[in-house]
Every structure is written in structure tokens, then in C-alpha cells.
N, C-alpha and C positions, 0 to 999 in steps of 0.2 A: 450912219456908219458906226459900227461898234469899235470901241477902243480896246486894244489888246496890249497887255503889258510887254509882251515879247516883241511888239512892233515899234517900240519907242526907240528913236534914234540914239545911238551911243550907249544904250543900256541893254541891248540884246544879249550880250555875253553874260552880264551879271545875272540876268533873269534866268538864263539857261543853267548857269551854275547853281542858282538858288533853287531850281527845280531838280536838277540831276543828282545833287549830293543827297538830299533827303530821300529820293527814290532809291538810290544805291543802299543807303542805310536801311530803308524799309525792307528791301530784299534780303539783306544780311540778317535782320531781325526775324524775318520769316524763316530763313534757314535755321537759325538758332532755336526758334520755337518748335520746329519740326523734330528736333532732337529730344524734346521733352513730352510733347503731346502729339496725338495722331495728325497726320498730314491734312486730312479733311477739315478737322477742327481748326488747325493753325491757319489754313487758307481762308476759311470762312471768317475767322476773327480778323485776319489781315485785310480782307476785302471790306468787311463791315466797318472797320476803323477808317479805311480810306474813303469809303462812300460817305460816312458821317462827317469826316473831316472836310471833304470837298463841299458837302452841303452847307456846313457852318461857315466856311470861308466865303462861299458864294453869297450867303446872306449878309455876313459882316462887312465884306469888302467890295462886293460887286452888285449890291442892290438886287439880289435874287429875291423872289417873293417868299415870304414866310407865312404861307397860308396854313390854316388848321390841318388840312389833309396832308400837306407835306410834312408838317411836324409829327403828326400821328404816324405816318409812314416811316420816318426816321426812328421813331420810338420802337416800332416793330423790329427794325434792323437791330437796334441796340438790345432789345429783349431777346431776340434770337441769338445774338452773339453771346450774351451772358448765359443764356440757357445751354448753348453748346459747350461753353467753357466749364460750367459747374456740373454738367451731367456726365 
């Protein structure tokens, strides 16, 4: 059986707050970014940061595998985001 942090007794509300507040801030920052850069670029950067962040958190805190191909794939995401931003 997999252990989920949101299923711990007595801590469910704190984990929900821990997730919802950064999500709300993330949407706010996406909105602010769209005022300065094209919407497609802002969204691609936003999703790339989210995907890379989730990948790293999974490896660091939840023992997700850090295989060479997974690392290379994340590097392609980062390269793509940087390329969109500077082009």
C-alpha cells in the first residue's frame, strides 16, 4: 500500500493548505507573466517549471527513480523552456 501525505490522520488540512497556497500563487504569477510575454510562452514556461519541480520533488522526497533517460528528458524540458523564453 502506498503512503500518501494527504491521507495522514490529523494532517490532511495542513497538507491541503501546503498545496493550495502555492498553486494559487502559481496561477497569479502566470497571470502576471502574461502581461509581459506572449501567452503561449508564459504557459509553456509555467508548465515546464511545474513539471520539472514535480520531477525533482518526486526524486528527492518520494524515492522516484532518477534514471538517465528521465534526467535527459527533463533536461529537454528545461532546454525547451529556456529556448522559448530567449527567442
